[in-house]
Steps between C-alpha positions, in 0.01 A plus 500: 500500500164471326403218734602714799290783363191283462543349848527847651193617311306201628609587855326838471183353348586565137401180326546609139841631393651496153775662296458708186799589282636855504483582131307704248152348492445504126170310515353739755638801312277411205195461723569826681557695180165378371333621820668839469402532135137431588508738796410218736706615798382625837784739576599300807760306300865589444517760221860439393476226235855375555454469877168324442657217299852456642593465870856612423368850438412511872799305631783500244678206666183285505556128438158361599162591646361319805122486476270412792125447519294610798159326511240719671162327466307463827152446357239751397327688779125563503414866460847594375541822305878466459694262277627181665853622428455788745348322800831478683782738582656650187659226290785732407601493866444127562682386188761776510610404851560142386691606191733703721552193720603308188735779391666520841534121517674490161727788597634280779534198272644664187792748519416821312135410453296794368125514438197720437167376635155589366138410577259626235700823483795407280586571139450145368179305439472287813262253333736449209789448741301239692418326174867498396589366847272200443258595777178507299330543164296777344125529508313665217412771755869590528541349847775259594339171606648234727386144559455532877398861555340589170557865421471614862868584534709813533841502334829638629847488351864574569720606211845387612860444397528124568466257207226275637398241241174608331192281515299399195162655417193280503394431143126534556222755538164512674202302368385799294137440598438875452289526817712796608446670164120489526487582874738798503312818606694717256544243223871577521629145435599489136522123445867505401646475854506878536252753638407862449566626855314825433172304513595280795284570806797448732688776317198730495450470877855633537477771236502856629293782364164513325371181338296472182148355498641182345763470773243554774275237343788250516560578868129443576503145363596357837511622858878527549616854567864396453627245251310232313510122544258391225746347253659306784170391653376338177834340404492117514862500617395686815212281610721283722763761583679428827494758776816685592752357746654843559371626834509867403237448234263323741516748789305819575278454197288793389263407214281813511511871571213695650392806304397708802828433676700594190300819464572603858873426500741781422771424246752472783276266698447290188877467447556416867232230500544349154847606388627142515225376265551484125167672425615814683758627253252711302348651813145490632336722238539246217342232721212733588451586133482133405252426779281790390512387135400143587224605740391801293538742789 
């Protein structure tokens, strides 16, 4: 059945599929507790500690977790003011549609198959799951890194009730050259394979409300009004990263937003035009704020 699963995934352009066990992730629990104790959480993560470290808290009958990688790199566009990860249609939609195809395929193949699918919106740590599924290794910047695609991958998973055989984690890490540590606009990379997300520019460009002078200074350190690619740009593992083979990530690319256009759009018009883009979820005012901070308007 695992071979059937992988063949089906390949047929829908998912090249990297692995299996993580459905158990209490004791190793990750220690890491997560340390983050909580230090206050190094963004608020976007699952707040229930038990759900964060055990897939059976979400699906009691869980026997395994199918983990898929979705490479998205298409190259860096000149004049971009958005992160590479947002050039295409919203990755939640592109990856989520494929996860549902997998779930429906397995429902036909396995009597009584039950699953819950998530793309960057689930209770578990998707990077830790991908690591446990043998799909990559950790960078000191906290990213999951793969041989072929570097860290330019989105991660999706299906908690399910079929006992697929788990894969083995890769017993390695990044080169630990520390280029990401020195280049980070917010100096949020702590050097122990964790970060302080509260000083990450990507987080700050998504943060609502008033920003401190320090936070605004971090946002000004490069021209992106949404996200931040610096730690990925300088990473040696990304210098030869392959471009995506998934058509959805290479179509209708939008690397930049125009300030005047944003200013003139109503909120409804903004949602109608950009509602299927991942940068749109905070609304247009956060994007305008970031643009004005960077350009000192």
